[in-house]
Every structure is written in C-alpha cells, then in structure tokens.
C-alpha positions as CSV (number, residue, x, y, z in Angstrom):
1,M,157.5,3.9,123.0
2,T,155.3,5.5,121.0
3,T,156.0,8.0,118.2
4,K,154.6,10.7,120.0
5,N,156.3,10.0,123.1
6,E,159.7,10.0,120.9
7,I,158.9,13.6,119.2
8,K,158.0,14.7,122.5
9,K,161.3,13.6,124.1
10,L,163.3,15.0,120.8
11,L,161.7,18.2,121.3
12,A,163.0,18.1,125.0
13,E,166.6,17.6,124.2
14,T,166.2,20.3,121.2
15,E,164.7,22.5,123.8
16,A,167.4,22.1,125.9
17,K,170.3,22.4,123.6
18,I,168.6,25.7,122.3
19,R,168.5,27.1,125.8
20,D,172.1,26.1,126.7
21,P,173.8,29.2,126.9
22,S,177.3,27.8,125.4
23,T,174.9,27.0,121.8
24,S,175.8,29.5,119.3
25,G,173.1,31.1,117.2
26,T,174.3,29.0,114.1
27,E,174.2,26.0,116.2
28,C,171.1,26.9,117.2
29,N,170.0,27.0,113.9
30,L,171.3,23.6,113.0
31,V,169.7,22.0,116.1
32,I,166.2,23.3,114.6
33,L,167.0,22.1,111.1
34,D,167.9,19.0,112.3
35,F,164.4,18.7,114.7
36,A,162.7,19.5,111.8
37,D,164.1,16.9,109.7
38,Q,163.7,14.3,112.5
39,V,160.3,15.0,113.2
40,S,159.4,14.9,109.2
41,L,160.8,11.7,109.0
42,K,158.4,10.2,112.0
43,L,155.1,12.2,110.8
44,P,154.1,9.1,108.3
45,K,154.6,6.7,111.2
46,L,152.8,9.3,113.7
47,F,149.8,9.3,111.4
48,L,149.8,5.7,111.0
49,E,149.7,5.8,114.8
50,Y,146.4,8.1,114.9
51,E,144.8,6.4,112.2
52,K,145.2,3.0,114.6
53,L,143.9,4.8,117.4
54,E,140.8,6.6,115.4
55,K,139.8,3.0,114.3
56,E,140.1,1.4,117.4
57,L,138.1,4.2,118.9
58,E,135.5,3.4,116.9
59,S,135.4,-0.3,117.2
60,S,134.8,0.3,120.9
61,R,132.1,3.1,120.2
62,S,130.3,0.2,117.9
63,Y,130.4,-1.9,120.7
64,C,129.3,-0.1,123.3
65,R,126.2,0.3,121.2
66,W,125.8,-3.1,120.4
67,L,125.9,-3.7,124.5
68,D,123.3,-0.8,124.9
69,K,120.7,-2.0,122.2
70,Q,121.2,-5.4,124.3
71,Y,120.6,-3.9,127.7
72,H,117.6,-2.4,126.3
73,A,116.2,-5.6,124.8
74,A,116.9,-7.8,127.7
75,H,115.5,-4.7,129.9
76,E,112.2,-4.7,127.8
77,N,111.7,-8.3,127.7
78,A,112.7,-8.6,131.5
79,R,109.7,-6.2,131.4
80,K,107.1,-7.9,129.3
81,T,108.2,-10.9,131.5
82,L,107.1,-9.8,134.9
83,K,104.0,-7.7,133.2
84,G,102.0,-10.5,133.9
85,V,103.5,-11.5,137.5
86,P,101.3,-10.8,140.2
C-alpha cells in the first residue's frame, strides 16, 4: 500500500470517528490532533514516493523522445531508399 493510500484510509477513518454522534467535542479535537500527528510522520515517505514518480516520469519522457527520433530517422531512411525505386 502506498503512503498516499495509507493517508486516504487514515482520513476516511478520522472522518468516520468525527461524524460519529457519540464522539464528543473534546474527542473530536483529539482525533484531529492524532490524525495530524500520523500524517506528519508519513509526509517524508510521501515526498520520497513523489520524487520516485517524478524520476520515472522523466525517464519515460526521455524514452519517448528517443523512440520518436528513431521513428523519424527510420522514416527518413525509408524515404531516401524508396526515392530511387521506380
């Protein structure tokens, strides 16, 4: 499970506790503070996951640019080769 999903799950659990009519105002405050503490502990891991995704995205873009150049080079070579064919 990714950190993003863990945070979403934690948020859903926190919302359920807050919306529970049996939860008092003081308990709501404690639930919110607990949520903030847990999320602040997960933030560094979330940033690392984000950086990893950014690197993978850049790598994919680089590969796509390389493929595009290969395609255009092959197309140009095919045109040059077929130019002399009657």
